[in-house]
Each structure stands twice: as structure tokens, then as C-alpha cells.
PDB file of the backbone (N, CA, C, O) and the ligand in Angstrom, with CONECT records:
HET     ZN  A 101       1
ATOM      1  N   MET A   1     151.305  86.271 104.648  1.00  0.00           N
ATOM      2  CA  MET A   1     150.089  85.486 104.410  1.00  0.00           C
ATOM      3  C   MET A   1     148.882  86.431 104.306  1.00  0.00           C
ATOM      4  O   MET A   1     148.651  87.277 105.171  1.00  0.00           O
ATOM      5  N   THR A   2     148.158  86.262 103.264  1.00  0.00           N
ATOM      6  CA  THR A   2     146.989  87.123 103.080  1.00  0.00           C
ATOM      7  C   THR A   2     145.735  86.423 103.589  1.00  0.00           C
ATOM      8  O   THR A   2     145.530  85.226 103.389  1.00  0.00           O
ATOM      9  N   GLU A   3     144.944  87.184 104.225  1.00  0.00           N
ATOM     10  CA  GLU A   3     143.693  86.630 104.746  1.00  0.00           C
ATOM     11  C   GLU A   3     142.575  86.913 103.742  1.00  0.00           C
ATOM     12  O   GLU A   3     142.348  88.050 103.328  1.00  0.00           O
ATOM     13  N   GLN A   4     141.902  85.856 103.376  1.00  0.00           N
ATOM     14  CA  GLN A   4     140.803  86.051 102.425  1.00  0.00           C
ATOM     15  C   GLN A   4     139.494  86.213 103.173  1.00  0.00           C
ATOM     16  O   GLN A   4     139.154  85.416 104.047  1.00  0.00           O
ATOM     17  N   THR A   5     138.783  87.240 102.820  1.00  0.00           N
ATOM     18  CA  THR A   5     137.468  87.407 103.428  1.00  0.00           C
ATOM     19  C   THR A   5     136.433  86.925 102.423  1.00  0.00           C
ATOM     20  O   THR A   5     136.470  87.248 101.235  1.00  0.00           O
ATOM     21  N   LYS A   6     135.523  86.147 102.949  1.00  0.00           N
ATOM     22  CA  LYS A   6     134.466  85.646 102.067  1.00  0.00           C
ATOM     23  C   LYS A   6     133.440  86.750 101.857  1.00  0.00           C
ATOM     24  O   LYS A   6     132.869  87.285 102.807  1.00  0.00           O
ATOM     25  N   VAL A   7     133.230  87.065 100.627  1.00  0.00           N
ATOM     26  CA  VAL A   7     132.229  88.074 100.299  1.00  0.00           C
ATOM     27  C   VAL A   7     130.936  87.339  99.954  1.00  0.00           C
ATOM     28  O   VAL A   7     130.896  86.492  99.062  1.00  0.00           O
ATOM     29  N   LYS A   8     129.903  87.685 100.677  1.00  0.00           N
ATOM     30  CA  LYS A   8     128.599  87.073 100.405  1.00  0.00           C
ATOM     31  C   LYS A   8     128.122  87.530  99.034  1.00  0.00           C
ATOM     32  O   LYS A   8     128.155  88.724  98.738  1.00  0.00           O
ATOM     33  N   PRO A   9     127.676  86.590  98.184  1.00  0.00           N
ATOM     34  CA  PRO A   9     127.236  87.008  96.858  1.00  0.00           C
ATOM     35  C   PRO A   9     126.044  87.952  96.921  1.00  0.00           C
ATOM     36  O   PRO A   9     125.163  87.819  97.770  1.00  0.00           O
ATOM     37  N   SER A  10     126.041  88.884  96.022  1.00  0.00           N
ATOM     38  CA  SER A  10     124.970  89.866  95.989  1.00  0.00           C
ATOM     39  C   SER A  10     123.934  89.435  94.959  1.00  0.00           C
ATOM     40  O   SER A  10     124.260  89.237  93.788  1.00  0.00           O
ATOM     41  N   TYR A  11     122.695  89.290  95.392  1.00  0.00           N
ATOM     42  CA  TYR A  11     121.630  88.882  94.484  1.00  0.00           C
ATOM     43  C   TYR A  11     120.596  90.000  94.398  1.00  0.00           C
ATOM     44  O   TYR A  11     119.462  89.857  94.853  1.00  0.00           O
ATOM     45  N   ALA A  12     121.005  91.091  93.816  1.00  0.00           N
ATOM     46  CA  ALA A  12     120.098  92.226  93.720  1.00  0.00           C
ATOM     47  C   ALA A  12     119.057  92.005  92.630  1.00  0.00           C
ATOM     48  O   ALA A  12     119.276  91.255  91.678  1.00  0.00           O
ATOM     49  N   GLY A  13     117.932  92.668  92.791  1.00  0.00           N
ATOM     50  CA  GLY A  13     116.874  92.615  91.800  1.00  0.00           C
ATOM     51  C   GLY A  13     116.249  93.989  91.652  1.00  0.00           C
ATOM     52  O   GLY A  13     116.515  94.902  92.433  1.00  0.00           O
ATOM     53  N   ILE A  14     115.408  94.115  90.629  1.00  0.00           N
ATOM     54  CA  ILE A  14     114.781  95.403  90.320  1.00  0.00           C
ATOM     55  C   ILE A  14     113.312  95.363  90.737  1.00  0.00           C
ATOM     56  O   ILE A  14     112.592  94.417  90.417  1.00  0.00           O
ATOM     57  N   CYS A  15     112.882  96.386  91.446  1.00  0.00           N
ATOM     58  CA  CYS A  15     111.467  96.537  91.798  1.00  0.00           C
ATOM     59  C   CYS A  15     110.710  96.949  90.537  1.00  0.00           C
ATOM     60  O   CYS A  15     111.065  97.922  89.873  1.00  0.00           O
ATOM     61  N   LYS A  16     109.655  96.183  90.220  1.00  0.00           N
ATOM     62  CA  LYS A  16     108.885  96.466  89.005  1.00  0.00           C
ATOM     63  C   LYS A  16     108.162  97.811  89.092  1.00  0.00           C
ATOM     64  O   LYS A  16     107.877  98.426  88.065  1.00  0.00           O
ATOM     65  N   PHE A  17     107.869  98.265  90.295  1.00  0.00           N
ATOM     66  CA  PHE A  17     107.097  99.494  90.456  1.00  0.00           C
ATOM     67  C   PHE A  17     107.960 100.745  90.311  1.00  0.00           C
ATOM     68  O   PHE A  17     107.629 101.648  89.542  1.00  0.00           O
ATOM     69  N   CYS A  18     109.073 100.793  91.056  1.00  0.00           N
ATOM     70  CA  CYS A  18     109.869 102.035  91.076  1.00  0.00           C
ATOM     71  C   CYS A  18     111.196 101.898  90.329  1.00  0.00           C
ATOM     72  O   CYS A  18     111.941 102.869  90.202  1.00  0.00           O
ATOM     73  N   ARG A  19     111.493 100.687  89.835  1.00  0.00           N
ATOM     74  CA  ARG A  19     112.734 100.410  89.101  1.00  0.00           C
ATOM     75  C   ARG A  19     113.979 100.553  89.978  1.00  0.00           C
ATOM     76  O   ARG A  19     115.093 100.613  89.456  1.00  0.00           O
ATOM     77  N   GLY A  20     113.810 100.606  91.282  1.00  0.00           N
ATOM     78  CA  GLY A  20     114.948 100.657  92.197  1.00  0.00           C
ATOM     79  C   GLY A  20     115.581  99.277  92.332  1.00  0.00           C
ATOM     80  O   GLY A  20     114.913  98.259  92.152  1.00  0.00           O
ATOM     81  N   GLU A  21     116.875  99.250  92.650  1.00  0.00           N
ATOM     82  CA  GLU A  21     117.582  97.983  92.796  1.00  0.00           C
ATOM     83  C   GLU A  21     117.732  97.667  94.277  1.00  0.00           C
ATOM     84  O   GLU A  21     118.180  98.508  95.057  1.00  0.00           O
ATOM     85  N   PHE A  22     117.350  96.434  94.666  1.00  0.00           N
ATOM     86  CA  PHE A  22     117.381  96.043  96.077  1.00  0.00           C
ATOM     87  C   PHE A  22     117.908  94.626  96.202  1.00  0.00           C
ATOM     88  O   PHE A  22     117.729  93.804  95.304  1.00  0.00           O
ATOM     89  N   GLU A  23     118.563  94.345  97.330  1.00  0.00           N
ATOM     90  CA  GLU A  23     119.035  93.003  97.627  1.00  0.00           C
ATOM     91  C   GLU A  23     117.844  92.077  97.835  1.00  0.00           C
ATOM     92  O   GLU A  23     116.771  92.508  98.258  1.00  0.00           O
ATOM     93  N   LYS A  24     118.048  90.803  97.532  1.00  0.00           N
ATOM     94  CA  LYS A  24     116.981  89.813  97.677  1.00  0.00           C
ATOM     95  C   LYS A  24     116.381  89.852  99.083  1.00  0.00           C
ATOM     96  O   LYS A  24     115.161  89.834  99.246  1.00  0.00           O
ATOM     97  N   ALA A  25     117.253  89.906 100.097  1.00  0.00           N
ATOM     98  CA  ALA A  25     116.792  89.860 101.490  1.00  0.00           C
ATOM     99  C   ALA A  25     115.990  91.101 101.875  1.00  0.00           C
ATOM    100  O   ALA A  25     115.221  91.066 102.836  1.00  0.00           O
ATOM    101  N   LYS A  26     116.162  92.192 101.138  1.00  0.00           N
ATOM    102  CA  LYS A  26     115.484  93.438 101.517  1.00  0.00           C
ATOM    103  C   LYS A  26     114.262  93.748 100.665  1.00  0.00           C
ATOM    104  O   LYS A  26     113.557  94.724 100.923  1.00  0.00           O
ATOM    105  N   MET A  27     114.004  92.919  99.644  1.00  0.00           N
ATOM    106  CA  MET A  27     112.909  93.223  98.724  1.00  0.00           C
ATOM    107  C   MET A  27     111.542  93.164  99.414  1.00  0.00           C
ATOM    108  O   MET A  27     110.686  94.006  99.144  1.00  0.00           O
ATOM    109  N   SER A  28     111.324  92.192 100.292  1.00  0.00           N
ATOM    110  CA  SER A  28     110.018  92.095 100.972  1.00  0.00           C
ATOM    111  C   SER A  28     109.726  93.381 101.735  1.00  0.00           C
ATOM    112  O   SER A  28     108.625  93.929 101.671  1.00  0.00           O
ATOM    113  N   GLN A  29     110.733  93.843 102.452  1.00  0.00           N
ATOM    114  CA  GLN A  29     110.571  95.069 103.227  1.00  0.00           C
ATOM    115  C   GLN A  29     110.336  96.257 102.296  1.00  0.00           C
ATOM    116  O   GLN A  29     109.492  97.111 102.565  1.00  0.00           O
ATOM    117  N   HIS A  30     111.097  96.301 101.195  1.00  0.00           N
ATOM    118  CA  HIS A  30     110.929  97.409 100.258  1.00  0.00           C
ATOM    119  C   HIS A  30     109.508  97.451  99.702  1.00  0.00           C
ATOM    120  O   HIS A  30     108.896  98.517  99.628  1.00  0.00           O
ATOM    121  N   LEU A  31     108.985  96.285  99.312  1.00  0.00           N
ATOM    122  CA  LEU A  31     107.657  96.247  98.698  1.00  0.00           C
ATOM    123  C   LEU A  31     106.573  96.791  99.643  1.00  0.00           C
ATOM    124  O   LEU A  31     105.561  97.330  99.194  1.00  0.00           O
ATOM    125  N   LYS A  32     106.797  96.643 100.955  1.00  0.00           N
ATOM    126  CA  LYS A  32     105.820  97.172 101.916  1.00  0.00           C
ATOM    127  C   LYS A  32     105.834  98.701 101.928  1.00  0.00           C
ATOM    128  O   LYS A  32     104.830  99.332 102.257  1.00  0.00           O
ATOM    129  N   HIS A  33     106.974  99.293 101.570  1.00  0.00           N
ATOM    130  CA  HIS A  33     107.117 100.745 101.692  1.00  0.00           C
ATOM    131  C   HIS A  33     107.349 101.453 100.356  1.00  0.00           C
ATOM    132  O   HIS A  33     107.589 102.661 100.336  1.00  0.00           O
ATOM    133  N   CYS A  34     107.282 100.724  99.242  1.00  0.00           N
ATOM    134  CA  CYS A  34     107.554 101.316  97.928  1.00  0.00           C
ATOM    135  C   CYS A  34     106.506 102.391  97.627  1.00  0.00           C
ATOM    136  O   CYS A  34     105.315 102.097  97.530  1.00  0.00           O
ATOM    137  N   LYS A  35     106.956 103.625  97.481  1.00  0.00           N
ATOM    138  CA  LYS A  35     106.039 104.745  97.257  1.00  0.00           C
ATOM    139  C   LYS A  35     105.347 104.638  95.906  1.00  0.00           C
ATOM    140  O   LYS A  35     104.171 104.979  95.782  1.00  0.00           O
ATOM    141  N   GLU A  36     106.064 104.169  94.900  1.00  0.00           N
ATOM    142  CA  GLU A  36     105.472 104.038  93.568  1.00  0.00           C
ATOM    143  C   GLU A  36     104.379 102.968  93.572  1.00  0.00           C
ATOM    144  O   GLU A  36     103.343 103.136  92.930  1.00  0.00           O
ATOM    145  N   ARG A  37     104.609 101.871  94.293  1.00  0.00           N
ATOM    146  CA  ARG A  37     103.597 100.823  94.399  1.00  0.00           C
ATOM    147  C   ARG A  37     102.343 101.381  95.074  1.00  0.00           C
ATOM    148  O   ARG A  37     101.227 101.134  94.617  1.00  0.00           O
ATOM    149  N   ALA A  38     102.528 102.135  96.166  1.00  0.00           N
ATOM    150  CA  ALA A  38     101.396 102.734  96.883  1.00  0.00           C
ATOM    151  C   ALA A  38     100.641 103.690  95.962  1.00  0.00           C
ATOM    152  O   ALA A  38      99.410 103.735  95.970  1.00  0.00           O
ATOM    153  N   ARG A  39     101.400 104.460  95.162  1.00  0.00           N
ATOM    154  CA  ARG A  39     100.775 105.418  94.248  1.00  0.00           C
ATOM    155  C   ARG A  39      99.944 104.675  93.198  1.00  0.00           C
ATOM    156  O   ARG A  39      98.829 105.089  92.882  1.00  0.00           O
ATOM    157  N   MET A  40     100.496 103.563  92.651  1.00  0.00           N
ATOM    158  CA  MET A  40      99.779 102.794  91.627  1.00  0.00           C
ATOM    159  C   MET A  40      98.530 102.132  92.214  1.00  0.00           C
ATOM    160  O   MET A  40      97.503 102.043  91.540  1.00  0.00           O
ATOM    161  N   GLU A  41      98.612 101.668  93.465  1.00  0.00           N
ATOM    162  CA  GLU A  41      97.442 101.056  94.101  1.00  0.00           C
ATOM    163  C   GLU A  41      96.353 102.104  94.316  1.00  0.00           C
ATOM    164  O   GLU A  41      95.169 101.829  94.122  1.00  0.00           O
ATOM    165  N   ALA A  42      96.761 103.302  94.717  1.00  0.00           N
ATOM    166  CA  ALA A  42      95.791 104.382  94.921  1.00  0.00           C
ATOM    167  C   ALA A  42      95.128 104.742  93.593  1.00  0.00           C
ATOM    168  O   ALA A  42      93.928 105.014  93.544  1.00  0.00           O
ATOM    169  N   GLU A  43      95.909 104.743  92.528  1.00  0.00           N
ATOM    170  CA  GLU A  43      95.398 105.026  91.183  1.00  0.00           C
ATOM    171  C   GLU A  43      94.395 103.944  90.753  1.00  0.00           C
ATOM    172  O   GLU A  43      93.328 104.246  90.218  1.00  0.00           O
ATOM    173  N   THR A  44      94.759 102.687  90.997  1.00  0.00           N
ATOM    174  CA  THR A  44      93.901 101.550  90.645  1.00  0.00           C
ATOM    175  C   THR A  44      92.583 101.610  91.401  1.00  0.00           C
ATOM    176  O   THR A  44      91.532 101.288  90.846  1.00  0.00           O
ATOM    177  N   ALA A  45      92.631 102.020  92.666  1.00  0.00           N
ATOM    178  CA  ALA A  45      91.440 102.033  93.520  1.00  0.00           C
ATOM    179  C   ALA A  45      90.418 103.079  93.102  1.00  0.00           C
ATOM    180  O   ALA A  45      89.319 103.115  93.655  1.00  0.00           O
ATOM    181  N   LYS A  46      90.754 103.934  92.132  1.00  0.00           N
ATOM    182  CA  LYS A  46      89.820 104.986  91.700  1.00  0.00           C
ATOM    183  C   LYS A  46      88.634 104.435  90.912  1.00  0.00           C
ATOM    184  O   LYS A  46      87.554 105.025  90.923  1.00  0.00           O
ATOM    185  N   SER A  47      88.834 103.294  90.222  1.00  0.00           N
ATOM    186  CA  SER A  47      87.727 102.704  89.466  1.00  0.00           C
ATOM    187  C   SER A  47      87.077 101.600  90.306  1.00  0.00           C
ATOM    188  O   SER A  47      87.741 101.016  91.162  1.00  0.00           O
ATOM    189  N   PRO A  48      85.774 101.299  90.077  1.00  0.00           N
ATOM    190  CA  PRO A  48      85.096 100.243  90.855  1.00  0.00           C
ATOM    191  C   PRO A  48      85.790  98.884  90.698  1.00  0.00           C
ATOM    192  O   PRO A  48      85.938  98.148  91.674  1.00  0.00           O
ATOM    193  N   GLU A  49      86.219  98.546  89.457  1.00  0.00           N
ATOM    194  CA  GLU A  49      86.899  97.260  89.236  1.00  0.00           C
ATOM    195  C   GLU A  49      88.224  97.241  89.992  1.00  0.00           C
ATOM    196  O   GLU A  49      88.605  96.240  90.598  1.00  0.00           O
ATOM    197  N   GLY A  50      88.908  98.373  89.935  1.00  0.00           N
ATOM    198  CA  GLY A  50      90.195  98.486  90.629  1.00  0.00           C
ATOM    199  C   GLY A  50      90.022  98.351  92.132  1.00  0.00           C
ATOM    200  O   GLY A  50      90.828  97.714  92.809  1.00  0.00           O
ATOM    201  N   LYS A  51      88.948  98.966  92.650  1.00  0.00           N
ATOM    202  CA  LYS A  51      88.672  98.892  94.086  1.00  0.00           C
ATOM    203  C   LYS A  51      88.461  97.439  94.501  1.00  0.00           C
ATOM    204  O   LYS A  51      88.953  96.995  95.539  1.00  0.00           O
ATOM    205  N   GLN A  52      87.714  96.702  93.661  1.00  0.00           N
ATOM    206  CA  GLN A  52      87.469  95.282  93.931  1.00  0.00           C
ATOM    207  C   GLN A  52      88.786  94.507  93.922  1.00  0.00           C
ATOM    208  O   GLN A  52      89.019  93.646  94.771  1.00  0.00           O
ATOM    209  N   PHE A  53      89.645  94.826  92.949  1.00  0.00           N
ATOM    210  CA  PHE A  53      90.943  94.144  92.831  1.00  0.00           C
ATOM    211  C   PHE A  53      91.805  94.413  94.063  1.00  0.00           C
ATOM    212  O   PHE A  53      92.453  93.506  94.585  1.00  0.00           O
ATOM    213  N   ILE A  54      91.809  95.657  94.521  1.00  0.00           N
ATOM    214  CA  ILE A  54      92.619  96.020  95.692  1.00  0.00           C
ATOM    215  C   ILE A  54      92.154  95.248  96.929  1.00  0.00           C
ATOM    216  O   ILE A  54      92.956  94.917  97.802  1.00  0.00           O
ATOM    217  N   ARG A  55      90.826  94.960  96.996  1.00  0.00           N
ATOM    218  CA  ARG A  55      90.287  94.237  98.157  1.00  0.00           C
ATOM    219  C   ARG A  55      90.602  92.749  98.098  1.00  0.00           C
ATOM    220  O   ARG A  55      90.483  92.057  99.109  1.00  0.00           O
ATOM    221  N   THR A  56      91.008  92.234  96.917  1.00  0.00           N
ATOM    222  CA  THR A  56      91.290  90.812  96.771  1.00  0.00           C
ATOM    223  C   THR A  56      92.451  90.419  97.674  1.00  0.00           C
ATOM    224  O   THR A  56      93.489  91.082  97.696  1.00  0.00           O
ATOM    225  N   LYS A  57      92.264  89.335  98.419  1.00  0.00           N
ATOM    226  CA  LYS A  57      93.328  88.858  99.304  1.00  0.00           C
ATOM    227  C   LYS A  57      94.420  88.200  98.454  1.00  0.00           C
ATOM    228  O   LYS A  57      94.145  87.367  97.591  1.00  0.00           O
ATOM    229  N   LEU A  58      95.660  88.597  98.724  1.00  0.00           N
ATOM    230  CA  LEU A  58      96.790  88.096  97.943  1.00  0.00           C
ATOM    231  C   LEU A  58      97.771  87.353  98.834  1.00  0.00           C
ATOM    232  O   LEU A  58      97.971  87.702  99.997  1.00  0.00           O
ATOM    233  N   PHE A  59      98.371  86.329  98.266  1.00  0.00           N
ATOM    234  CA  PHE A  59      99.499  85.673  98.924  1.00  0.00           C
ATOM    235  C   PHE A  59     100.774  86.233  98.329  1.00  0.00           C
ATOM    236  O   PHE A  59     100.890  86.367  97.111  1.00  0.00           O
ATOM    237  N   HIS A  60     101.725  86.557  99.176  1.00  0.00           N
ATOM    238  CA  HIS A  60     103.052  87.008  98.736  1.00  0.00           C
ATOM    239  C   HIS A  60     103.943  85.770  98.700  1.00  0.00           C
ATOM    240  O   HIS A  60     104.177  85.139  99.732  1.00  0.00           O
ATOM    241  N   ILE A  61     104.434  85.426  97.525  1.00  0.00           N
ATOM    242  CA  ILE A  61     105.245  84.215  97.337  1.00  0.00           C
ATOM    243  C   ILE A  61     106.615  84.614  96.804  1.00  0.00           C
ATOM    244  O   ILE A  61     106.723  85.450  95.907  1.00  0.00           O
ATOM    245  N   VAL A  62     107.659  84.009  97.364  1.00  0.00           N
ATOM    246  CA  VAL A  62     109.017  84.233  96.876  1.00  0.00           C
ATOM    247  C   VAL A  62     109.487  82.938  96.206  1.00  0.00           C
ATOM    248  O   VAL A  62     109.551  81.883  96.836  1.00  0.00           O
ATOM    249  N   LEU A  63     109.811  83.044  94.927  1.00  0.00           N
ATOM    250  CA  LEU A  63     110.317  81.905  94.162  1.00  0.00           C
ATOM    251  C   LEU A  63     111.827  82.038  94.057  1.00  0.00           C
ATOM    252  O   LEU A  63     112.356  83.137  93.892  1.00  0.00           O
ATOM    253  N   GLU A  64     112.514  80.907  94.154  1.00  0.00           N
ATOM    254  CA  GLU A  64     113.981  80.941  94.078  1.00  0.00           C
ATOM    255  C   GLU A  64     114.465  79.676  93.393  1.00  0.00           C
ATOM    256  O   GLU A  64     113.931  78.591  93.626  1.00  0.00           O
ATOM    257  N   GLY A  65     115.491  79.821  92.537  1.00  0.00           N
ATOM    258  CA  GLY A  65     116.076  78.663  91.878  1.00  0.00           C
ATOM    259  C   GLY A  65     116.766  77.774  92.897  1.00  0.00           C
ATOM    260  O   GLY A  65     117.615  78.248  93.652  1.00  0.00           O
ATOM    261  N   LYS A  66     116.418  76.492  92.933  1.00  0.00           N
ATOM    262  CA  LYS A  66     116.989  75.580  93.927  1.00  0.00           C
ATOM    263  C   LYS A  66     118.519  75.533  93.826  1.00  0.00           C
ATOM    264  O   LYS A  66     119.216  75.616  94.837  1.00  0.00           O
ATOM    265  N   TYR A  67     119.022  75.401  92.622  1.00  0.00           N
ATOM    266  CA  TYR A  67     120.473  75.315  92.424  1.00  0.00           C
ATOM    267  C   TYR A  67     121.064  76.635  91.946  1.00  0.00           C
ATOM    268  O   TYR A  67     122.285  76.767  91.852  1.00  0.00           O
ATOM    269  N   ASN A  68     120.223  77.602  91.645  1.00  0.00           N
ATOM    270  CA  ASN A  68     120.677  78.917  91.182  1.00  0.00           C
ATOM    271  C   ASN A  68     119.955  80.006  91.971  1.00  0.00           C
ATOM    272  O   ASN A  68     119.049  80.661  91.456  1.00  0.00           O
ATOM    273  N   PRO A  69     120.364  80.192  93.224  1.00  0.00           N
ATOM    274  CA  PRO A  69     119.637  81.153  94.071  1.00  0.00           C
ATOM    275  C   PRO A  69     119.721  82.596  93.587  1.00  0.00           C
ATOM    276  O   PRO A  69     119.020  83.470  94.098  1.00  0.00           O
ATOM    277  N   GLN A  70     120.579  82.843  92.602  1.00  0.00           N
ATOM    278  CA  GLN A  70     120.636  84.206  92.053  1.00  0.00           C
ATOM    279  C   GLN A  70     119.375  84.532  91.250  1.00  0.00           C
ATOM    280  O   GLN A  70     119.105  85.696  90.957  1.00  0.00           O
ATOM    281  N   TYR A  71     118.601  83.494  90.896  1.00  0.00           N
ATOM    282  CA  TYR A  71     117.331  83.711  90.206  1.00  0.00           C
ATOM    283  C   TYR A  71     116.225  83.666  91.241  1.00  0.00           C
ATOM    284  O   TYR A  71     115.992  82.629  91.862  1.00  0.00           O
ATOM    285  N   TRP A  72     115.546  84.779  91.429  1.00  0.00           N
ATOM    286  CA  TRP A  72     114.479  84.846  92.411  1.00  0.00           C
ATOM    287  C   TRP A  72     113.434  85.855  91.964  1.00  0.00           C
ATOM    288  O   TRP A  72     113.684  86.700  91.104  1.00  0.00           O
ATOM    289  N   MET A  73     112.270  85.747  92.564  1.00  0.00           N
ATOM    290  CA  MET A  73     111.157  86.599  92.139  1.00  0.00           C
ATOM    291  C   MET A  73     110.114  86.662  93.261  1.00  0.00           C
ATOM    292  O   MET A  73     109.775  85.639  93.854  1.00  0.00           O
ATOM    293  N   HIS A  74     109.621  87.835  93.541  1.00  0.00           N
ATOM    294  CA  HIS A  74     108.511  87.988  94.477  1.00  0.00           C
ATOM    295  C   HIS A  74     107.251  88.139  93.645  1.00  0.00           C
ATOM    296  O   HIS A  74     107.208  88.974  92.742  1.00  0.00           O
ATOM    297  N   ILE A  75     106.232  87.355  93.929  1.00  0.00           N
ATOM    298  CA  ILE A  75     104.971  87.494  93.208  1.00  0.00           C
ATOM    299  C   ILE A  75     103.824  87.535  94.212  1.00  0.00           C
ATOM    300  O   ILE A  75     103.956  87.076  95.346  1.00  0.00           O
ATOM    301  N   GLU A  76     102.712  88.086  93.781  1.00  0.00           N
ATOM    302  CA  GLU A  76     101.501  88.060  94.578  1.00  0.00           C
ATOM    303  C   GLU A  76     100.446  87.309  93.790  1.00  0.00           C
ATOM    304  O   GLU A  76     100.239  87.562  92.603  1.00  0.00           O
ATOM    305  N   VAL A  77      99.782  86.381  94.464  1.00  0.00           N
ATOM    306  CA  VAL A  77      98.788  85.538  93.813  1.00  0.00           C
ATOM    307  C   VAL A  77      97.473  85.691  94.559  1.00  0.00           C
ATOM    308  O   VAL A  77      97.452  85.622  95.788  1.00  0.00           O
ATOM    309  N   PRO A  78      96.358  85.901  93.830  1.00  0.00           N
ATOM    310  CA  PRO A  78      95.061  85.971  94.513  1.00  0.00           C
ATOM    311  C   PRO A  78      94.824  84.694  95.335  1.00  0.00           C
ATOM    312  O   PRO A  78      95.169  83.595  94.900  1.00  0.00           O
ATOM    313  N   ALA A  79      94.239  84.853  96.511  1.00  0.00           N
ATOM    314  CA  ALA A  79      94.024  83.715  97.408  1.00  0.00           C
ATOM    315  C   ALA A  79      93.239  82.598  96.724  1.00  0.00           C
ATOM    316  O   ALA A  79      93.465  81.423  97.014  1.00  0.00           O
ATOM    317  N   GLU A  80      92.304  82.950  95.805  1.00  0.00           N
ATOM    318  CA  GLU A  80      91.499  81.922  95.128  1.00  0.00           C
ATOM    319  C   GLU A  80      92.366  81.033  94.246  1.00  0.00           C
ATOM    320  O   GLU A  80      91.977  79.904  93.945  1.00  0.00           O
ATOM    321  N   ALA A  81      93.523  81.511  93.829  1.00  0.00           N
ATOM    322  CA  ALA A  81      94.401  80.731  92.957  1.00  0.00           C
ATOM    323  C   ALA A  81      95.067  79.589  93.714  1.00  0.00           C
ATOM    324  O   ALA A  81      95.662  78.704  93.099  1.00  0.00           O
ATOM    325  N   GLN A  82      94.976  79.597  95.033  1.00  0.00           N
ATOM    326  CA  GLN A  82      95.620  78.578  95.852  1.00  0.00           C
ATOM    327  C   GLN A  82      95.171  77.178  95.429  1.00  0.00           C
ATOM    328  O   GLN A  82      95.995  76.268  95.340  1.00  0.00           O
ATOM    329  N   LEU A  83      93.878  76.999  95.170  1.00  0.00           N
ATOM    330  CA  LEU A  83      93.372  75.676  94.810  1.00  0.00           C
ATOM    331  C   LEU A  83      93.991  75.192  93.512  1.00  0.00           C
ATOM    332  O   LEU A  83      94.316  74.012  93.379  1.00  0.00           O
ATOM    333  N   ILE A  84      94.154  76.079  92.569  1.00  0.00           N
ATOM    334  CA  ILE A  84      94.758  75.713  91.288  1.00  0.00           C
ATOM    335  C   ILE A  84      96.210  75.292  91.499  1.00  0.00           C
ATOM    336  O   ILE A  84      96.645  74.276  90.957  1.00  0.00           O
ATOM    337  N   LEU A  85      96.960  76.065  92.282  1.00  0.00           N
ATOM    338  CA  LEU A  85      98.366  75.734  92.535  1.00  0.00           C
ATOM    339  C   LEU A  85      98.489  74.384  93.232  1.00  0.00           C
ATOM    340  O   LEU A  85      99.365  73.582  92.906  1.00  0.00           O
ATOM    341  N   ARG A  86      97.601  74.143  94.196  1.00  0.00           N
ATOM    342  CA  ARG A  86      97.663  72.891  94.940  1.00  0.00           C
ATOM    343  C   ARG A  86      97.401  71.718  94.002  1.00  0.00           C
ATOM    344  O   ARG A  86      98.065  70.686  94.098  1.00  0.00           O
ATOM    345  N   LYS A  87      96.437  71.871  93.094  1.00  0.00           N
ATOM    346  CA  LYS A  87      96.101  70.803  92.167  1.00  0.00           C
ATOM    347  C   LYS A  87      97.286  70.491  91.256  1.00  0.00           C
ATOM    348  O   LYS A  87      97.572  69.321  91.001  1.00  0.00           O
ATOM    349  N   VAL A  88      97.961  71.487  90.775  1.00  0.00           N
ATOM    350  CA  VAL A  88      99.121  71.286  89.911  1.00  0.00           C
ATOM    351  C   VAL A  88     100.228  70.583  90.698  1.00  0.00           C
ATOM    352  O   VAL A  88     100.892  69.688  90.176  1.00  0.00           O
ATOM    353  N   ALA A  89     100.422  70.990  91.954  1.00  0.00           N
ATOM    354  CA  ALA A  89     101.496  70.412  92.756  1.00  0.00           C
ATOM    355  C   ALA A  89     101.210  68.951  93.094  1.00  0.00           C
ATOM    356  O   ALA A  89     102.131  68.136  93.152  1.00  0.00           O
ATOM    357  N   ASN A  90      99.931  68.612  93.318  1.00  0.00           N
ATOM    358  CA  ASN A  90      99.596  67.235  93.680  1.00  0.00           C
ATOM    359  C   ASN A  90      99.628  66.301  92.486  1.00  0.00           C
ATOM    360  O   ASN A  90      99.988  65.133  92.631  1.00  0.00           O
ATOM    361  N   ASN A  91      99.271  66.774  91.339  1.00  0.00           N
ATOM    362  CA  ASN A  91      99.196  65.916  90.163  1.00  0.00           C
ATOM    363  C   ASN A  91      99.650  66.681  88.940  1.00  0.00           C
ATOM    364  O   ASN A  91      98.831  67.204  88.185  1.00  0.00           O
ATOM    365  N   PRO A  92     100.973  66.748  88.744  1.00  0.00           N
ATOM    366  CA  PRO A  92     101.503  67.584  87.653  1.00  0.00           C
ATOM    367  C   PRO A  92     101.080  67.135  86.258  1.00  0.00           C
ATOM    368  O   PRO A  92     101.138  67.929  85.319  1.00  0.00           O
ATOM    369  N   LEU A  93     100.652  65.873  86.098  1.00  0.00           N
ATOM    370  CA  LEU A  93     100.301  65.407  84.762  1.00  0.00           C
ATOM    371  C   LEU A  93      98.852  65.699  84.418  1.00  0.00           C
ATOM    372  O   LEU A  93      98.477  65.709  83.246  1.00  0.00           O
ATOM    373  N   GLU A  94      98.036  65.937  85.439  1.00  0.00           N
ATOM    374  CA  GLU A  94      96.632  66.231  85.189  1.00  0.00           C
ATOM    375  C   GLU A  94      96.470  67.637  84.681  1.00  0.00           C
ATOM    376  O   GLU A  94      97.152  68.549  85.149  1.00  0.00           O
ATOM    377  N   ARG A  95      95.586  67.829  83.736  1.00  0.00           N
ATOM    378  CA  ARG A  95      95.354  69.173  83.193  1.00  0.00           C
ATOM    379  C   ARG A  95      93.991  69.677  83.575  1.00  0.00           C
ATOM    380  O   ARG A  95      93.620  70.792  83.207  1.00  0.00           O
TER     381      ARG A  95
HETATM  382 ZN    ZN A 101     109.819  99.898  94.522  1.00  0.00          ZN2+
END
């Protein structure tokens, strides 16, 4: 009799900054320590507009397919965008 071991599905994704491949569960941690992301932020902060952008408060949101969890995405949204998202969620038909 053979014993079957359940292999947890792997849902790896690519970091947009460093192009490294990471598991879904580890992406949040990676983004905090991604050297390429830190380098790009430092580069952005060199201009006054970039400095302002870096100071903008962001929400870190993880999107996942309800029935297809292999589709997922980490995004950052400026805090001011919260009102727009809430309006869409409360009344999807209103424009
Ligand atoms: Zn990275």
C-alpha cells in the first residue's frame, strides 16, 4: 500500500522590482526587504516630486481570486484612494 502525501500547491509569483520568484505567503515579507525596491525608492526620492510621492501614505492590499487562489497580486494604493474604492464597493453602478 502506498501512502500518498498531499503536496500543498505552489503559488509562486514574480517581484516586479527584482524579478525574483517568491511564494505567495512570503511575498509580503520579501517586499519589506527587497533591495531593488529600496534602491528604486532611494532613486525616486532624489527629485522633489519623488520625495513627495515617497511620503504618501500607502495601503498594502493583497488581491486573490476567490475560486482561483493561484491568481494573486500585492498592490499599494495611496491612502486618499480609499474613498474612491469605498464608493465603488458601496454602489457599483454609480459612476
Ligand atoms: Zn524583489
